[in-house]
N, C-alpha and C positions, 0 to 999 in steps of 0.2 A: 447494272441489274434490270433498271426499267427497260433497256433494249432488248435484253435477254427475255424478260417475260413478255414483251410484245411479239418477239420472234416467235416464241413457244407457242403463245396463244395463236397466232397464223397457222402454224403448223398443225396443231390440236383441232383447229376447225375445218380441217381436212376431213374429218370424220362426218361432217354434217353435210350430207348431200343437199340440204333443202335450201342453200345458198349456191345455187347452179348460175353459171354463167349463160347457160343454155335458156334459163327461165327468164320471161320479160320481168321487169323492176317489181311489178305489182305482185306477180304471182311469188318472186322471191320472198316480197317481205310478207306475203301471206303465209308462205310456207314457213318462215322464220316464226309466226306469230302461232302458228298451228298447235305447238305444246301447251303454250299459255292458255289458249282457249279450250283444249281439251281438260286441262287442269282445273280451269272455272266449271267445265261440265261435271267434272267429279266434285267440287264444292259444291254444286248444287243440290247435292243430296240433304243438306242441311235444311231446305226449305220445303221439302216435300212432305205433306200432311199424311193422315193415316188412309185417306179416302175411303174411310167407312169400316176399317179394319180394327181389330181388337188393339192392335198396337201399330205404331208407323212404321217401326223397323221392317215390316212385312212388304210395303211399297218400297222402303228406301232399300232394301237388300233386291229386290227384283229391279230397280231402277238401276244399282250399281253392276249387276249382272249383264244387264242389257248394254249397258256402256261399256263394260269390258269386252263384250263380243264386237261392238262397233269399233273399238280402239284396236282391237287384234286385228280385225279383219283390215284395219288400215296400215297397219304395221305389214300384214302379210301381202298386201297388195304391193307396198313400196318395200319388199323385203332387201332389195338390194342397197338401197339407201341405209336401211336401219341394221343389217346385218353385223356390223363392227360394234354398234352399240349392243345388240343382243349378245354377242360373244364377250363383251367385256363386263357387263352387268351379270350374266349367268356364271362367268367363271369367277368371279369375285367371292372371297371367302365367307361374306355375310350371306350370299345368295345360297352358297352350298350349305351352309347351317340351316338356313330357312327351308331350302328343298328337303334336308334331312329330316327337319321336324315336320314337315309337311307329308312326307312319306310315312314316318312314325304314324300320323295321326290316321292316316288313310287306312294303315294296317290294322290299327285299334278297331275301328268300326266292324271288323269282323269278329272281335271277341266281346265286343261292348256287352252292357247289361241290357240294351235297347238299340240294336243296329240301325232301325229306323231313325232313331231320335238323334244318333250319332250322325247319320248322313245329312239330316235337317242342318245340324250345326256345322258339318264338314265342307258343305257346298257353300258356306258363307266365309270358310277359310280360303277356298278356292278362288273366291271373288277378291278376297282382299290379296293373295299371292299373286295374282295375274294382275291386279290394278298396281301392285309395287313393281313388277317387271314392265308394265305398260309405262308408268310414268318415268322410272329409270330409263327405259330406252329413249323414250322421247326428250328427256333432258339431259342426255349423256352430251358432256362436252357444251353445255349452255348453262352454265354458271351466270351469262349475263341476263338470263330470264329471271333470276331469283328476284331482283327487284320488282319486276313487274307482278309476279307471283305475290310477293309480300304485299304491295299495295292493294291487289285485289283481296287479299285475305283481311287487311285492315278496314277495308270498306264493308266487307260481309260482317267484322266483328263490330262495326258502327251501326249497322242495320240490327243486328243480334242485341246490342246494348238499348239501342231505342225501343224496341220492343219490349223488352224486360222493363225498363224504367216506365214506359207508359201503362203497362200491365199493372206495375206496382201502385203506383200514383193513382191510377183510376179506382184501385180497391180499397186504398187506406181507410176510407170513410164506411166502408160495407163489409169488410171480410176480415176475420179475425187474422193476426199477425202470422200465425203458424200455417194457417190454410192459405194465406197470401204467399208466404215465401214458398210452398210447397208446389203452388201454382206456376212459378217462374221455371220453366221447363222447355219452352218451345217445342218443337217437334221431336224432342231427344228422349222423351218417356219418363224421365224424371230429372231434377234440377242438379243432382251430381253429375250426370252426364252431360247436361248443358252447361253448367259452369266450366266442366273441364275442357270443353269444346271452346269456350269462350276464352279461358286462361292459355290455351295451347297456340292461340293466334298472338297473344301478346309478344313473344320474340320476332314476329314477323313485323309487327308494328315498332318495336323498338330498332331493328334492321332499317326501317324506313326514316325514322328519325336520325340515325345515325349516318346515313348515306345521303338523305336529301338537303337540298340547299334551304334557304330560311323560310320560305313561305311553304315548302313541303313540311319542314321539319316542325313548325307551327302547327299545320295542319294534323300532323300524326302525333303530336303531343296532345291535341285537344281529343284526339280519338282514344289517346291512351287514359287519358285523365276520366273521360266519360265512361268507358268501359270498366276501368277500375272501380269507379262509383257503384257500376251495376255488380261488378262480382262481389264487392263488399257486400252489397244488400242482399245477394242471393243466399248468403249465410253457409257456404259450403267449406268445411274445413279443410279437405283436400286442395280446393282452389287457394286458399290461404297458404298452405303449406308451398303449392307451386309458385304462387307470386313471391314468397319470401326466398325460394331457390333460385327463381330467375333474377332477384335483385342481386341476390350473392355472385352468381355466375356472371352477369352484367357487369357488376364493379371489378371482378376480378380481371373481366377483361379490358376494364377501363386501366386497370394498375399495370397489367402485362404491356399495354400499348404505351402506358408512360414511359417504362423502363427503355422501349426502343425509341420513342419521340421526345422524351423530355420536354413535354409541353404541359405545365402545370395548370395554367388556365384552361386549356382544350379540355384536360382531365377532369377538371372540377365541372366544367360544363356538361360533359358527358354524364358523370355522376347525377348532377343535378336533374338531367333529363328524366330520370327514373325516379328519384327520392322525392323530390318535390310534388309532381303529380300524384305520387302514392299517400304521400302526407296529406295532401290537401282532400283525396279522394276518401282516405280514410275518415278525416275528420266531418265530411260532408255527410257520408252514410252513417257515421255514429250519430250525429245530431238528426239526421232524418229519422233514423229507426227508433231512437229515444224519443222524439216527438211523437212518432205513432203510436208507441207504447202509452204514451201519456194520454193521447187523443182517444184512444180504444177504452184506456181506464178498465180493462176486464180484470175480474178476480180470478180468472182460471189461470193456471199455470202454462206459460208459454214456453214452447220447447226452443223456439227461436227468438232472438231478441236483438241487442246492440252487438256491434261488431267485437267489442270487448269482451263482453259475456259470451259469446261463440268462442273467440279465441281461447279464453280460459278454459273450455274443456278439450282442447287438443291433446294436450300431454295428461289429461285425468283419467287414470284406469279405472276410476268409479263411474265415469259418465256411461250411461245405458247404450249408446251405439257404440262406443268404444269396446265396452263388454262384449256386445255382440259380434263385432269384428275380433276381437282376441278369441273367442268361443269357436268361431268359423275357422279361422287359421290353424287352431288345435285339432281341429276335426280332419281338416285337409291333411295336415302332418300325421295325424294317427292312422287315417286311410292309406296315406303314402308307404307308412313303415309296415303294414298288412298286405300291401300289394305293391311291392317295389318294383317289378317288372314291366307290367303294363298298364296297371291302374284300372279303372272302371270303364275305360273307352271315351274318346274324345264326345264331348258334350253330354256326357252322362252323369256328372257331378250332382246335377240336379236330383238324379235318382239314388246315388250313393250315399248322399247327404242326410236322406230322410231317417233312418234309423238313429243317427246322432241327434235328431231334434224331437223324437218321439215324447219325451217328457218336458219339453222346454217351449215348444211353439204351440200354440191354440189350433184346433181345428184342423184344416187340411192346408195351412199355410205351408209353402215348400221354400227352403233357402235354395234358389235356382243357382245362385253363385257363391264362393267362397269369399268375396270381396278381395281377392287378390289373385289376379290373373297367373302370377308366377307359381304360387302354392296350388291354383286349380289345375295347373297343367302338370305338376307333379302327381295329383291324384288322379287326374284322367290318363296320363300316359305313362306313369311310372318315373323312376329316378332318370333314366335316359331321356325321355320327352321333357321333363323338367328342366334338366341341364341344358339341352338343345334351345330351349325356349330362353332361358335366362341368357344364354350365352350370345344370344341376339343383342341383348342390351350391353354386355361388356364389349362387344365388337363394335358398335357405333361410338362408344366411349373411346376405345383404342384408337379407331381411325381418325377422330376428331383431335385427339392429343397428336398424333403422328402428322395430320396434316397443319396444324398449328405450328409446329416446331419444324415444319419442312422448309424447303426452299421455293414452295408453291407461292404465285403471287399474291399480294395482300387481298385482291377481291376474292379468291378462292379460300384462304383463309376465314374471311368475314363469313362467307356462305357456309363453311364448315362449323365455325363456332356458333353461329346463329341459329343453325338447323340443329346443333348439340343441344341448345337452350331450349328448343321446342320439343326436343326429345326428351328432355328431362321432365317437363311437364306430363308428357304421357306416361314416362315411368312412374311418376308420382300417382297419377290416376291408375295405373295398373297395378301397383301396392295397396291401393285403398280401396277400388272399385272393381268392376268388370267390363273394360273398354272393348275386349274382344268380342262381345256379343253385339255391339251396336256399330252400323255402317259409318256414322258421322266420325267416331274415333279411329275406325280402320282406315277410312280414306286418310286421315291424317298421319296414322302410323305408314302408310304406303309413301305419301309425300314426303314426310320428314325423313325417313329411313333412304329413299331414293336419294332426294337431295343430297343427303350427307355422303352417301357412296359415290355420287357421281363428282361431287367435290373431290373426295378422296383420290378417285381416279384420275381427274383433272390434274390435280395437285401431283400425283405419281409422274404424270406426262410432263409435266412443267419442269418438274425436279430433274427429269432425265434430258430435257430440251430437244427430244424429237419424238415425233409420233411413230418413227418407223420401229422403234423398240418395244412396240405394242404386240401382243399376243397374235399369232397368226390365226386367220378365220377360215375355218375349214367350211365345206359345203353344208353342213348340217345347221348352221344358223342362218343359211338363205330362207328356209322355210320351216326348219324344226319346230323353233319356239312357237310360230303362230300357230301351225297344225295341231301341235301338243296342247295349247291353250285352248283353242277351240274345241278340242276333243273333250276337254274337262268341263269347258263351260255351258255344252249343250244339255248333259244331266243335271248341271247346277242351276241352269234356267228352268227346267222341268219341275225339279223339286223346289225351288224357290217361289215359283208361279203357284204350285200347289199350296205351299205353306200360305203365301199370301191369300188365296181364296179360302184357306182353311181360318184364318184370322178374321176374315169377313164374317164368316159364320158363325166364329166363336163370340163375336161381339154380342149377339143375342143369344146364343146359346148359353153361355156362362152366366148371363143375367137370369135367363129363366131357371138355371138350376136353384136359385134362392126362392122359388116358388113351389108350393105345396098345395095342390099338385101341380103338376107342370102344365103350361099354358100352349106351348107351341105344339102345332101339328105333325107328329113324326113322319107321316106319309108326305109331308111338304118339305121337310128339312133334311131328310136322311138323303135325297138324291143331291144335296147341295155340299155335303160334307165329304172332301177328297180323300184319299186313302192315306195320303201323307200330310201332315204327322200324323203318328199315332198317340201322342200326348198333347193334351191342351196347354194353353200358355201357362196355367197354373198346376201342371203337373198330374192332373187326371187322366186315364186312358181315355181316347176317345170311343173305343167301343164299349167300355163301361158305360159311358154316359147315354149311348144309344140303348144299350141294355135296359137302363132306368127308363127309358121311354116305352120301351116294349114291354117292360114289367107293369107299368102303370096302365098300358092297353090290355094288360091280361094275356099276352102272349108269351107264355112263361118259357116254353122250349126254347124259344127263338132269343130271349132274352138271356137266359143261361148260356146259350153258344157264345153270344157276344160277352159276356160277362167273364167269362173263362178266357177268352181271346185277349181282354183287357187286361187280366192279371198278368199276361206275359208282357204286355210293355210296361208296366210299373208294379212290380211283385211285392214292394214295400210299404207302400202308402196304405193298403187295406180297404181301398175304394170297392175294389169287387167283392169282397167279402162282406163289406157293409151292405151293399145291394142285394148280394144274395141272401143275407139273413132277413132284411125286409121282404123278399119274395117269398122265401120259405115259411116265415110268420105268416104271411097272406094266404098261403096255402095250406096251413095248418100242419106243416112238416118241422115241429117245434125242437126236435133233437138236431136237425140240421140248421134250423135258424142259430140255436145256441151256438155251435161248434164254430160257425161262421161269424157270429156276433162276437164270440172271444177272441178269434184271430183279428178282427178289425180293431175291437177296443185294444187290443195287447200292442197292436202297431201304433196306434194313435190314441192314448189314454186321455188326452185333453181335447178330443173332438167331440163336440155337442151332439152331432147326428149319432155319432157311432155310440155314444153313452145311451142317448134316447131309445135307440133301437134296440140295444142290450136289455135295457130295464124293462121294456115292453115285453120282450121273449121271456124273460125270467118271472115278470109277475104273471104271464099267462102259465106257466109251469109250476107257479107257487112256490118258488125257489126263494124264501125268504133269507137264508143263508148266504146265498150268492148275490143276492141284492145289496144286502149291507156291505158285502166285501167288494164289490164294484162301485158302490157309493163311497167307501173309505178311499178308494184308489182315485176316483175321479175327484173327490174333495180335496185330497192331498197337494193336487195340482191347481184346481179352480175351485176354492171355498166360497161360492157365489150363491144367490137366490136359486137360480136354476138348478144346481145342483140338489140341493135341499127339497125343493118342490117336486122334482122327479122322484126323489127317493121315497117322500112321504106318499106319493100317488101309487109308486109302485107296491111299497108295503101294504097300503089299503087294499090294493087289487088282488095281491098274493094271499092275504089273510082272509080276503071276504068279508071283514068286518073291521070297524073301528075299535080301538080299545083306549084306556085310560093312558098307557104307556106311549102310543102313538099320538095321542092329543097333547101329551106332556111334550114330545119332541116338536109338534108344531108349535107350541107355545115358546120353547127355547129358540127355535129357528126365527121366531117372530121377533123375541129380544134382541137376537143377534144380529137381525137386518132392519131394525126399525126404522132406519132412515134411509135405506136403499128406495131409489126409484122402483124398483120391480117387486116391492114387499107385496104388492097385490096377489101375487101368485102365491103367496104362502098363507095369505087371507083366505084365499079359495080353497087351499088344501085343507087348512084348519076346519073351515065350514063344512066340507065333505065328510071329514073324519067324525064331526060331532053329530052331524045329521045322521050319519051311518049309525051312530052309538044311541040315537033317539035324544040326544040333547039339543034342546031349542036354545040357539045362542041368540044374543041381542043382534038385531040387524047390522048393527055398525058399532062394532066394540073399539073403543077408545085405546088403543093400545100406547099411544103416546102417554095418555094421562096416566094408564096404570103404571107405566115405567117411571113417570113423574114422581108419583107417591112412593114406589118402590125405593127409588134411588133417595128421597127424602127419608125413608125410614130407615135405609142402611146408614145415612150420615148421623141420624139421632141415636142409632143401636150403637154406632161406635162410641160415642160419647158418653154413653147411659149405663156402663156395667155396674157402676156404683150408685147412680142416681134413679130413684123410682120413677120419677116424673119423666125423665126422657126415655126410661124403658116403655112406659105407658104410651109416650107418643109414637114411638117406634112401632109397636104392637098395633096401635090405632092406624098408622099410615100402611102397614101390611095388609091389614084387612081390607083397607078402601081399596088397595091395588088389587087383592084376590076377589073383591065384590066386582070390579069392572071386568076383571079378566077371570072367570071361575077356575079356568084350566090351569092358572098359575100356582102348582102346588109349592113351590119355593117360597112364594109370599105367606101362603098358609103355615108351612113349616117354620118361618122366621117369626111370625106372629106368635105361634104357638110356644117358640122358645123365648120369646120375650116375656110372655105371661110366666113361662117356667122359672125365669131368672127373678121375676117379682113375687115368686111363689104363691102365685094365684093358680093352684093346680088344677081346678075345675075349669077355668078357661083354657088353661093350656092342654087340659084333656079334650076339650070340644074341638080344638083346631088341628090338633093332632089326628083325631077321629075323621075330620074332613079331607086330610091330606091322604091319610091310610084309605079311604074310601075311593080315591082315584087309582089306587092300585097301581103306582108308579115306581114308588121308592123300592130299590134293591140290596140297601146298605145297610138295614136295621136301626138307623138312626131314628125315625120317629117312634119305632118300638121301644127302643133303648128309654128316650124320654118320656114316653108315656108310662112305661111299665115303673120309672122312677118316681114319676107324679103319683100314681096309684099307690106304692108303698107308702108315701110321705101322708096320703089320706088313711093309711090303715087297711087298705086293700091288698095284702101282702100276696094271697095266692094269685090273684088275676096280674100282679104287677109281676112278680116272679116268672109267670108264664110268658108274658111280653119279653122278659129280660132274656129267657131262654131262645126266644125266637130272634131277637137282636145278635145274639151270639152265634147262633147257627148261621145268621146272612153274613159273619164276619166282622162284626161290631165289637172290638176287643174290650172296649172301656165297660161293657156289660158283664166281663167275667168278674171283676173285683167286687162290684156291688150284690151278684148272685153268691159270691163267696161268704159276703158279711151279712147278707140279709135272706138268703132262700136256703140255706143248709141246715 
């Protein structure tokens, strides 16, 4: 068998023209190392910063496209040497499925909700597909380079782990735990993507451990231990799941090897290579995180904590982030069921998902991804596209199984098995996150799949024991692949470059949108905004944003043209209508302002700015009915100080004057939010209402003290139904509460009822009169009790009149007394 494998390898290497007898030894060695060097250039995307852009992926995608162009040119120049590799890779079933998926995604750009945004995302798919073919062609029949590539990735993982641990240890004394953990993201955009990239390299480290001699093994075990500590500290559950899956697959590999080798000692050592470092890393991370929590000794709720506490939430359906994922998956499935043929178009889920979130997410936050790439492909490309994408995962699994149980060499089987282990980590990430968006993850997808397929093809060649059985190569593969790839990469470069330039502008532009009024000069910033993309990184139409600048500059006609154009880019977020409502409000066209304001609010009823604009319009129209309706809708989703403050302000402006009922609502809201840090807004609203009524309030009403007396009064009243002393105490405390806060009609009413229960009819009538003077009660209760008190004082005619009023207001208890005393 050993001789057969050696002979097979010699024959199969004929496909690698880099090792040519005509080349000098140095050039031959250099040519042999070229694929590994190019792979290293692809890995360099990990370390590219944002270069001033809103997101680092702008520069990273641009770099990847440029590198694709350079490598494709190299393959094209040396087309004779690589034509067999190109033919073998392209004709593979995985590649055919991948290309079918690629073509379908391209077709979807023509029917997408936003074709421009679809193209912005599609060029990234072009970059990934070309990277896959480039790496596959370069590594064809070069399984011997897998160890070198694995060692390079192992060293990169060491650098990433060192950066993460340094940042963590330097921040423990000054940064809260949750904020500190969230900052561990490198250049990946967020910690989920970063940790997924780290854990994807673990199988390569294990391969180095498995194949190295003693010192190399010790070195890579150290890398594995250090990186495992960093991964545990980053607190990402998907990474924990991937680590568990890697462990299971590696132990299964050890057990399968034991069946053939029957070497118990070696098998136990191999299992120990992964279990002992993991256990030690777990203990170190657990102790370190627990100590940090004790050191910070914060009373605030920590979202991130020890490893065990984070692990405990992996399967908890009640966990907040799990619920968000389940909800996003459900939305993607529902959209697929409604659009089974083509979906919303490649890259357009960020738009199609918005209506599902209208009553769930605040303000203009957009769920850009479904946190499951497979389900997202179903939603964007329909059932056919989703099945094609899912088939890629099945294909790699089948290839790996076939290779492992074939007659291929042991080295080829190892490459296949460990690349499957790496692909399993990508699969976990694709199931829980959105690796298709990030160049870091897509470089790994291209590498892992290319390595697995080349191992599969090598295994087939070894099994046949001859390279002459390979598929014939026709002239198309001499230049066809390179020319076609370049043809796609040229527009990809153009779009990616414009996207990168846009992200640079968006860094300041999106920050300026929080200012009122805007601070940037539109004359300076407009020329720097490219035409592509037409959506910001946060989902707002770029043209609508430009329209806002023109609207504030009072260039209303130009602004309206841009706002209408912006609606085409994202018709479901309501941003254009919100800005048009403000524009029409400022120009006195209140009917148009109302129509657009309602459309915007209905699209996003949890958006503060939409609520605020619509309330201003309704107040100007003096439409108190719709003010209350909109308030109730907004309050249903966000019952906070802002909701009440804006409602009170709008009602005051709509009525043109304060009244006791509005003042009572202000008092009610103050009691509701007495401990809220933003309660000052409600204090201001109450003062405005009172001043408008001509009521001079104390400069600083002590609402906390008023509430304290009120709570004590309620407690005394609750125990004093049969004890005059406790009722008297309750009445006195209610009076104190009302004295501090004169608008507290509930305290006045309860004081009157306390005196009523003590049969002190005159005092009861006194405080009922004070309550009725506020004119806030609509249920007939004070009229009922005052009427009953008057009858007890012998003033039957006055009392019966009040009882009739109470009955008319719906206070049913009045009817019985009227029947027995007033007929």
